[in-house]
N, CA, C and O atoms as a GROMACS GRO file, in nm:
protein
  340
    1MET      N    1   3.404  13.041   9.907
    1MET     CA    2   3.480  13.046  10.030
    1MET      C    3   3.588  12.937  10.023
    1MET      O    4   3.560  12.822   9.991
    2GLU      N    5   3.710  12.974  10.054
    2GLU     CA    6   3.820  12.878  10.047
    2GLU      C    7   3.817  12.787  10.169
    2GLU      O    8   3.755  12.817  10.271
    3LYS      N    9   3.886  12.674  10.156
    3LYS     CA   10   3.887  12.576  10.264
    3LYS      C   11   3.953  12.631  10.389
    3LYS      O   12   3.914  12.596  10.500
    4THR      N   13   4.055  12.716  10.373
    4THR     CA   14   4.120  12.772  10.491
    4THR      C   15   4.024  12.863  10.567
    4THR      O   16   4.025  12.866  10.690
    5ASP      N   17   3.939  12.938  10.492
    5ASP     CA   18   3.839  13.021  10.558
    5ASP      C   19   3.738  12.934  10.633
    5ASP      O   20   3.697  12.966  10.744
    6ARG      N   21   3.701  12.824  10.570
    6ARG     CA   22   3.606  12.732  10.635
    6ARG      C   23   3.667  12.674  10.762
    6ARG      O   24   3.599  12.658  10.864
    7LEU      N   25   3.796  12.642  10.755
    7LEU     CA   26   3.864  12.586  10.871
    7LEU      C   27   3.863  12.686  10.986
    7LEU      O   28   3.835  12.650  11.100
    8VAL      N   29   3.894  12.810  10.956
    8VAL     CA   30   3.896  12.913  11.061
    8VAL      C   31   3.758  12.925  11.124
    8VAL      O   32   3.745  12.931  11.247
    9TRP      N   33   3.654  12.930  11.041
    9TRP     CA   34   3.518  12.940  11.095
    9TRP      C   35   3.479  12.815  11.173
    9TRP      O   36   3.412  12.824  11.276
   10PHE      N   37   3.520  12.698  11.125
   10PHE     CA   38   3.491  12.574  11.197
   10PHE      C   39   3.556  12.576  11.334
   10PHE      O   40   3.491  12.546  11.435
   11LEU      N   41   3.684  12.610  11.338
   11LEU     CA   42   3.755  12.610  11.466
   11LEU      C   43   3.699  12.716  11.561
   11LEU      O   44   3.688  12.692  11.681
   12THR      N   45   3.663  12.832  11.507
   12THR     CA   46   3.601  12.936  11.589
   12THR      C   47   3.468  12.886  11.646
   12THR      O   48   3.439  12.902  11.764
   13GLY      N   49   3.387  12.826  11.560
   13GLY     CA   50   3.258  12.772  11.605
   13GLY      C   51   3.275  12.662  11.707
   13GLY      O   52   3.201  12.654  11.805
   14ALA      N   53   3.374  12.575  11.684
   14ALA     CA   54   3.399  12.466  11.779
   14ALA      C   55   3.441  12.520  11.915
   14ALA      O   56   3.395  12.472  12.018
   15ALA      N   57   3.528  12.621  11.915
   15ALA     CA   58   3.573  12.680  12.041
   15ALA      C   59   3.458  12.748  12.114
   15ALA      O   60   3.441  12.732  12.234
   16LEU      N   61   3.377  12.824  12.040
   16LEU     CA   62   3.263  12.891  12.103
   16LEU      C   63   3.161  12.788  12.154
   16LEU      O   64   3.108  12.803  12.264
   17GLY      N   65   3.136  12.686  12.074
   17GLY     CA   66   3.043  12.581  12.117
   17GLY      C   67   3.092  12.510  12.241
   17GLY      O   68   3.014  12.481  12.332
   18ALA      N   69   3.220  12.482  12.246
   18ALA     CA   70   3.277  12.415  12.363
   18ALA      C   71   3.266  12.504  12.487
   18ALA      O   72   3.232  12.456  12.596
   19ALA      N   73   3.294  12.632  12.469
   19ALA     CA   74   3.285  12.724  12.583
   19ALA      C   75   3.142  12.734  12.635
   19ALA      O   76   3.119  12.730  12.756
   20VAL      N   77   3.047  12.747  12.545
   20VAL     CA   78   2.905  12.755  12.586
   20VAL      C   79   2.862  12.625  12.653
   20VAL      O   80   2.793  12.627  12.754
   21ALA      N   81   2.903  12.513  12.596
   21ALA     CA   82   2.866  12.384  12.654
   21ALA      C   83   2.921  12.370  12.796
   21ALA      O   84   2.853  12.319  12.884
   22LEU      N   85   3.043  12.414  12.817
   22LEU     CA   86   3.103  12.404  12.951
   22LEU      C   87   3.034  12.497  13.050
   22LEU      O   88   3.020  12.463  13.168
   23LEU      N   89   2.992  12.613  13.003
   23LEU     CA   90   2.927  12.709  13.093
   23LEU      C   91   2.785  12.668  13.130
   23LEU      O   92   2.743  12.683  13.245
   24TYR      N   93   2.711  12.615  13.034
   24TYR     CA   94   2.570  12.588  13.058
   24TYR      C   95   2.540  12.443  13.095
   24TYR      O   96   2.430  12.414  13.143
   25ALA      N   97   2.630  12.354  13.077
   25ALA     CA   98   2.605  12.214  13.112
   25ALA      C   99   2.729  12.158  13.183
   25ALA      O  100   2.801  12.075  13.128
   26PRO      N  101   2.752  12.204  13.305
   26PRO     CA  102   2.871  12.158  13.376
   26PRO      C  103   2.866  12.007  13.396
   26PRO      O  104   2.763  11.950  13.431
   27GLN      N  105   2.979  11.945  13.374
   27GLN     CA  106   2.992  11.801  13.389
   27GLN      C  107   3.107  11.774  13.485
   27GLN      O  108   3.172  11.866  13.535
   28SER      N  109   3.129  11.647  13.509
   28SER     CA  110   3.242  11.612  13.594
   28SER      C  111   3.371  11.646  13.518
   28SER      O  112   3.370  11.664  13.397
   29GLY      N  113   3.479  11.655  13.592
   29GLY     CA  114   3.608  11.686  13.530
   29GLY      C  115   3.647  11.584  13.425
   29GLY      O  116   3.699  11.620  13.320
   30ARG      N  117   3.622  11.457  13.453
   30ARG     CA  118   3.656  11.351  13.358
   30ARG      C  119   3.577  11.366  13.229
   30ARG      O  120   3.633  11.356  13.120
   31ASP      N  121   3.447  11.389  13.242
   31ASP     CA  122   3.363  11.406  13.122
   31ASP      C  123   3.405  11.529  13.042
   31ASP      O  124   3.406  11.527  12.919
   32THR      N  125   3.438  11.635  13.113
   32THR     CA  126   3.481  11.757  13.045
   32THR      C  127   3.612  11.733  12.969
   32THR      O  128   3.626  11.777  12.856
   33ARG      N  129   3.706  11.664  13.030
   33ARG     CA  130   3.833  11.634  12.963
   33ARG      C  131   3.810  11.546  12.840
   33ARG      O  132   3.874  11.566  12.736
   34ARG      N  133   3.722  11.449  12.851
   34ARG     CA  134   3.690  11.364  12.736
   34ARG      C  135   3.630  11.447  12.622
   34ARG      O  136   3.666  11.431  12.505
   35TYR      N  137   3.539  11.534  12.658
   35TYR     CA  138   3.474  11.620  12.558
   35TYR      C  139   3.578  11.708  12.488
   35TYR      O  140   3.580  11.717  12.365
   36ILE      N  141   3.663  11.772  12.565
   36ILE     CA  142   3.766  11.859  12.508
   36ILE      C  143   3.862  11.776  12.421
   36ILE      O  144   3.901  11.821  12.313
   37GLY      N  145   3.899  11.658  12.467
   37GLY     CA  146   3.987  11.571  12.388
   37GLY      C  147   3.923  11.531  12.256
   37GLY      O  148   3.989  11.530  12.152
   38LYS      N  149   3.794  11.500  12.260
   38LYS     CA  150   3.722  11.461  12.139
   38LYS      C  151   3.720  11.577  12.040
   38LYS      O  152   3.745  11.557  11.921
   39LYS      N  153   3.689  11.696  12.088
   39LYS     CA  154   3.685  11.813  12.000
   39LYS      C  155   3.824  11.845  11.945
   39LYS      O  156   3.837  11.887  11.830
   40ALA      N  157   3.926  11.827  12.025
   40ALA     CA  158   4.062  11.853  11.978
   40ALA      C  159   4.099  11.754  11.867
   40ALA      O  160   4.162  11.793  11.768
   41ARG      N  161   4.062  11.628  11.883
   41ARG     CA  162   4.090  11.528  11.778
   41ARG      C  163   4.016  11.564  11.649
   41ARG      O  164   4.072  11.554  11.540
   42GLN      N  165   3.890  11.605  11.662
   42GLN     CA  166   3.814  11.644  11.544
   42GLN      C  167   3.879  11.764  11.475
   42GLN      O  168   3.888  11.768  11.352
   43GLY      N  169   3.923  11.859  11.553
   43GLY     CA  170   3.992  11.976  11.497
   43GLY      C  171   4.119  11.938  11.425
   43GLY      O  172   4.149  11.990  11.317
   44ARG      N  173   4.196  11.845  11.484
   44ARG     CA  174   4.320  11.799  11.420
   44ARG      C  175   4.290  11.731  11.287
   44ARG      O  176   4.362  11.750  11.189
   45GLU      N  177   4.183  11.652  11.283
   45GLU     CA  178   4.147  11.584  11.158
   45GLU      C  179   4.111  11.685  11.050
   45GLU      O  180   4.152  11.670  10.934
   46VAL      N  181   4.036  11.787  11.086
   46VAL     CA  182   3.999  11.890  10.989
   46VAL      C  183   4.124  11.964  10.940
   46VAL      O  184   4.139  11.987  10.820
   47VAL      N  185   4.212  11.999  11.031
   47VAL     CA  186   4.335  12.068  10.993
   47VAL      C  187   4.418  11.978  10.901
   47VAL      O  188   4.474  12.027  10.802
   48GLY      N  189   4.426  11.851  10.931
   48GLY     CA  190   4.501  11.757  10.846
   48GLY      C  191   4.441  11.748  10.707
   48GLY      O  192   4.514  11.748  10.608
   49ASP      N  193   4.308  11.740  10.700
   49ASP     CA  194   4.242  11.732  10.568
   49ASP      C  195   4.267  11.858  10.487
   49ASP      O  196   4.300  11.851  10.369
   50VAL      N  197   4.252  11.973  10.549
   50VAL     CA  198   4.272  12.099  10.479
   50VAL      C  199   4.418  12.113  10.437
   50VAL      O  200   4.447  12.163  10.328
   51SER      N  201   4.510  12.071  10.522
   51SER     CA  202   4.652  12.078  10.489
   51SER      C  203   4.685  11.990  10.368
   51SER      O  204   4.757  12.032  10.278
   52ARG      N  205   4.631  11.870  10.367
   52ARG     CA  206   4.655  11.780  10.253
   52ARG      C  207   4.597  11.839  10.125
   52ARG      O  208   4.660  11.834  10.019
   53ASP      N  209   4.477  11.895  10.134
   53ASP     CA  210   4.416  11.957  10.016
   53ASP      C  211   4.500  12.074   9.966
   53ASP      O  212   4.520  12.090   9.846
   54ALA      N  213   4.548  12.156  10.060
   54ALA     CA  214   4.630  12.271  10.022
   54ALA      C  215   4.761  12.226   9.958
   54ALA      O  216   4.807  12.286   9.861
   55LEU      N  217   4.820  12.121  10.011
   55LEU     CA  218   4.945  12.068   9.955
   55LEU      C  219   4.922  12.015   9.814
   55LEU      O  220   5.002  12.041   9.724
   56ASP      N  221   4.813  11.942   9.794
   56ASP     CA  222   4.781  11.891   9.660
   56ASP      C  223   4.759  12.005   9.562
   56ASP      O  224   4.807  12.002   9.448
   57LYS      N  225   4.686  12.106   9.606
   57LYS     CA  226   4.660  12.221   9.520
   57LYS      C  227   4.790  12.294   9.487
   57LYS      O  228   4.811  12.336   9.374
   58GLY      N  229   4.878  12.307   9.585
   58GLY     CA  230   5.007  12.371   9.562
   58GLY      C  231   5.091  12.293   9.462
   58GLY      O  232   5.154  12.353   9.375
   59ARG      N  233   5.091  12.162   9.473
   59ARG     CA  234   5.165  12.079   9.376
   59ARG      C  235   5.110  12.098   9.235
   59ARG      O  236   5.185  12.111   9.139
   60ASP      N  237   4.976  12.098   9.224
   60ASP     CA  238   4.915  12.118   9.092
   60ASP      C  239   4.954  12.253   9.033
   60ASP      O  240   4.989  12.262   8.916
   61LEU      N  241   4.947  12.356   9.115
   61LEU     CA  242   4.984  12.490   9.067
   61LEU      C  243   5.131  12.497   9.028
   61LEU      O  244   5.166  12.561   8.929
   62PHE      N  245   5.217  12.431   9.105
   62PHE     CA  246   5.359  12.427   9.074
   62PHE      C  247   5.383  12.361   8.939
   62PHE      O  248   5.460  12.411   8.857
   63GLU      N  249   5.316  12.248   8.916
   63GLU     CA  250   5.332  12.178   8.789
   63GLU      C  251   5.280  12.261   8.672
   63GLU      O  252   5.342  12.264   8.566
   64LYS      N  253   5.167  12.329   8.690
   64LYS     CA  254   5.115  12.416   8.585
   64LYS      C  255   5.212  12.530   8.557
   64LYS      O  256   5.236  12.565   8.441
   65GLY      N  257   5.268  12.587   8.662
   65GLY     CA  258   5.367  12.694   8.646
   65GLY      C  259   5.492  12.646   8.575
   65GLY      O  260   5.546  12.716   8.490
   66ARG      N  261   5.536  12.528   8.610
   66ARG     CA  262   5.655  12.470   8.545
   66ARG      C  263   5.628  12.449   8.396
   66ARG      O  264   5.713  12.481   8.313
   67LYS      N  265   5.511  12.396   8.363
   67LYS     CA  266   5.477  12.374   8.223
   67LYS      C  267   5.470  12.508   8.148
   67LYS      O  268   5.520  12.518   8.036
   68MET      N  269   5.411  12.608   8.209
   68MET     CA  270   5.403  12.740   8.145
   68MET      C  271   5.543  12.797   8.122
   68MET      O  272   5.570  12.855   8.017
   69ALA      N  273   5.631  12.782   8.220
   69ALA     CA  274   5.768  12.832   8.205
   69ALA      C  275   5.842  12.756   8.095
   69ALA      O  276   5.914  12.817   8.017
   70ASP      N  277   5.823  12.625   8.089
   70ASP     CA  278   5.886  12.546   7.982
   70ASP      C  279   5.834  12.588   7.845
   70ASP      O  280   5.910  12.602   7.750
   71ASP      N  281   5.702  12.608   7.836
   71ASP     CA  282   5.643  12.652   7.710
   71ASP      C  283   5.695  12.790   7.670
   71ASP      O  284   5.725  12.814   7.553
   72ALA      N  285   5.705  12.879   7.766
   72ALA     CA  286   5.755  13.014   7.737
   72ALA      C  287   5.900  13.009   7.692
   72ALA      O  288   5.939  13.080   7.599
   73ALA      N  289   5.980  12.926   7.756
   73ALA     CA  290   6.121  12.912   7.717
   73ALA      C  291   6.131  12.856   7.576
   73ALA      O  292   6.215  12.899   7.497
   74ASP      N  293   6.046  12.760   7.543
   74ASP     CA  294   6.045  12.702   7.409
   74ASP      C  295   6.007  12.808   7.305
   74ASP      O  296   6.071  12.818   7.200
   75LEU      N  297   5.903  12.885   7.334
   75LEU     CA  298   5.861  12.992   7.242
   75LEU      C  299   5.972  13.095   7.226
   75LEU      O  300   5.998  13.141   7.114
   76PHE      N  301   6.036  13.131   7.334
   76PHE     CA  302   6.146  13.227   7.328
   76PHE      C  303   6.258  13.174   7.239
   76PHE      O  304   6.312  13.247   7.155
   77GLU      N  305   6.293  13.048   7.257
   77GLU     CA  306   6.402  12.989   7.178
   77GLU      C  307   6.365  12.985   7.030
   77GLU      O  308   6.448  13.015   6.944
   78ARG      N  309   6.240  12.948   7.000
   78ARG     CA  310   6.198  12.946   6.860
   78ARG      C  311   6.199  13.086   6.800
   78ARG      O  312   6.239  13.103   6.685
   79GLY      N  313   6.158  13.185   6.876
   79GLY     CA  314   6.161  13.324   6.830
   79GLY      C  315   6.303  13.370   6.806
   79GLY      O  316   6.331  13.438   6.707
   80ARG      N  317   6.394  13.334   6.895
   80ARG     CA  318   6.535  13.373   6.881
   80ARG      C  319   6.593  13.313   6.753
   80ARG      O  320   6.667  13.380   6.680
   81ARG      N  321   6.560  13.188   6.725
   81ARG     CA  322   6.610  13.122   6.603
   81ARG      C  323   6.556  13.190   6.478
   81ARG      O  324   6.628  13.205   6.380
   82LEU      N  325   6.428  13.231   6.483
   82LEU     CA  326   6.370  13.298   6.368
   82LEU      C  327   6.441  13.432   6.342
   82LEU      O  328   6.470  13.467   6.227
   83VAL      N  329   6.469  13.504   6.449
   83VAL     CA  330   6.535  13.635   6.435
   83VAL      C  331   6.679  13.617   6.386
   83VAL      O  332   6.725  13.693   6.301
   84GLU      N  333   6.748  13.518   6.438
   84GLU     CA  334   6.888  13.495   6.399
   84GLU      C  335   6.901  13.432   6.261
   84GLU      O  336   6.998  13.459   6.190
   85GLY      N  337   6.806  13.351   6.222
   85GLY     CA  338   6.825  13.272   6.103
   85GLY      C  339   6.754  13.318   5.985
   85GLY      O  340   6.764  13.256   5.879
   0.00000   0.00000   0.00000
């Protein structure tokens, strides 16, 4: 399971858990706002972590692709020289 899939399931679970908690354990408005704020901060942290991981993975893939393209260009050039020379 990819991290983005995990994030979606985490956020879905967090939203459902928050809704159930609000329905079955009513609290004061202040406590409810604190709870929602806490969950929102946790969600932001998870999104930030997943975003950083995805960015790092994208950079790695870009570098691997660049190296493959450079290697292919080198092979092509060597082949061209063999055919011409």
